[in-house]
C-alpha positions in Angstrom: 98.9 73.8 46.7 98.8 76.6 49.2 101.1 79.6 49.2 104.0 79.5 51.6 103.9 82.4 54.0 107.2 84.1 54.8 106.9 86.7 57.5 107.5 90.2 56.3 110.1 92.3 58.2 108.9 94.1 61.3 109.8 97.7 61.1 109.2 100.4 63.7 107.6 103.5 62.4 109.9 106.5 62.6 109.3 109.3 60.1 105.9 108.2 59.0 103.6 105.3 58.6 105.4 102.1 57.7 103.5 99.8 55.4 104.1 96.1 55.4 103.9 94.1 52.2 102.2 90.8 51.5 103.6 87.3 52.0 104.9 85.6 48.9 102.8 83.2 46.8 105.3 80.4 46.2 105.5 76.6 46.4 108.3 74.1 46.0 107.2 73.8 42.4 107.7 77.5 41.6 109.8 77.8 38.4 109.4 81.5 37.6 109.2 84.2 40.3 107.5 87.5 39.4 108.8 90.3 41.6 106.9 93.6 41.8 108.1 96.5 43.8 105.5 96.9 46.6 101.7 96.4 46.7 99.5 99.4 45.9 96.9 100.9 48.1 94.1 98.6 46.8 96.3 95.5 47.2 97.2 96.4 50.7 93.5 97.1 51.6 92.4 93.7 50.2 95.6 91.8 51.1 95.8 90.6 47.5 98.4 91.0 44.9 97.4 93.2 41.9 94.0 94.0 43.3 93.6 97.4 41.5 90.9 96.7 38.8 93.0 98.5 36.1 96.2 96.5 36.8 96.7 94.2 33.9 98.6 91.4 35.8 95.6 88.9 36.0 94.4 89.9 32.5 97.9 89.1 31.1 97.9 85.7 32.9 94.5 84.9 31.5 95.6 85.8 28.0 98.7 83.5 28.4 96.7 80.7 30.0 93.2 80.9 28.4 92.2 77.4 29.5 91.0 77.0 32.1 89.5 80.4 32.7 90.8 82.5 35.5 88.9 81.5 38.6 85.9 83.5 39.7 83.6 83.1 42.7 83.4 83.5 46.4 87.1 82.9 47.3 88.4 84.2 44.0 91.8 85.3 45.3 92.7 81.9 46.9 91.6 80.2 43.7 93.7 82.6 41.6 96.8 81.9 43.8 96.3 78.1 43.4 95.8 78.6 39.6 99.1 80.4 39.2 101.0 78.0 41.6 99.7 75.0 39.6 101.5 76.5 36.5 104.8 77.0 38.3 104.5 80.8 38.8 105.3 82.6 42.1 104.7 86.2 43.1 106.3 88.5 45.6 107.8 92.0 45.9 111.3 93.3 46.2 110.3 95.4 49.2 108.8 93.9 52.3 108.1 97.3 54.0 108.4 101.0 53.2 106.9 104.4 53.8 104.7 105.6 51.0 101.7 107.9 50.3 99.5 106.6 47.5 100.5 103.8 45.2 103.3 105.2 43.0 106.7 103.6 43.1 108.2 107.1 43.0 106.7 107.8 46.4 108.4 104.8 48.1 110.6 106.0 51.0 112.8 104.0 53.4 112.3 100.6 51.7 113.2 97.3 53.4 114.3 94.7 50.9 112.8 91.2 51.1 115.1 88.2 51.5 114.4 86.6 48.1 117.2 84.1 48.5 115.6 83.0 51.8 112.6 81.6 49.8 114.7 78.5 48.9 112.8 77.5 45.8 114.4 74.3 44.6 113.0 74.5 41.0 113.5 78.2 40.5 114.6 78.7 36.8 114.1 82.5 36.4 113.1 85.8 38.1 111.1 88.3 36.2 110.8 91.9 37.6 107.4 93.5 37.0 108.4 97.1 36.3 111.4 99.4 36.6 111.4 99.9 40.4 111.6 96.2 40.9 114.3 95.8 38.2 116.6 98.2 40.1 117.3 95.1 42.3 118.3 92.9 39.4 122.0 93.0 40.5 120.9 91.2 43.7 118.5 88.7 42.1 121.2 87.8 39.6 123.3 86.4 42.5 120.7 83.6 42.7 122.2 82.1 39.6 119.1 82.1 37.4 118.2 84.3 34.4 116.7 87.6 35.4 114.3 89.5 33.2 112.8 93.0 33.1 109.1 92.9 32.2 106.9 96.0 31.5 104.9 96.9 34.5 101.3 95.8 34.6 100.4 98.9 36.6 97.9 101.3 35.2 100.6 103.9 35.6 102.5 102.3 32.7 100.2 103.6 30.0 103.0 104.0 27.5 102.9 100.3 26.7 99.8 98.8 25.1 98.3 95.6 26.5 99.4 93.7 23.4 103.0 94.9 23.8 103.1 94.0 27.5 101.6 90.6 26.7 104.2 89.9 24.0 107.0 90.6 26.5 105.5 88.5 29.2 104.8 85.7 26.7 108.5 85.6 25.7 109.6 84.9 29.3 106.9 82.3 29.8 107.8 80.5 26.6 111.5 80.5 27.5 110.8 78.8 30.8 108.2 76.3 29.6 105.2 78.0 31.4 103.2 77.9 28.1 
């Protein structure tokens, strides 16, 4: 199943360079939507979610779903997207555009919030915010009528949580919504 592309907002640059986020990776079968804040520099350069080699997002998913192995090869990103969609997981960000230097959430300025309700996901059972900046928008995502979770960020900037501790928190949400 291919990701559904929803156009990101068009924003005119005013006080600096406006960055535009990535299209969501969702399907009509998405049961849990993972929301990050905004793609980091590497992700924007590659046009791929969680592209920084030290981000633990893909490593956590592989630990949760060890069989089959996380796809590798020529079109690895497309295969990874299909791999997570096949399991009922979707990915997007709370911000569709912003001004930011570097990759840190603390540097985000003038954010434009994505229309998460506009995704119209008929099987959506939960939303899980990947990190604190994303979770700041939980009051909005709760209006969608599904459980909303705060997950520890998979970013390398979240060094205070061990991989094992992050994995346990993510596992709890996946088990609660029958993704494992």
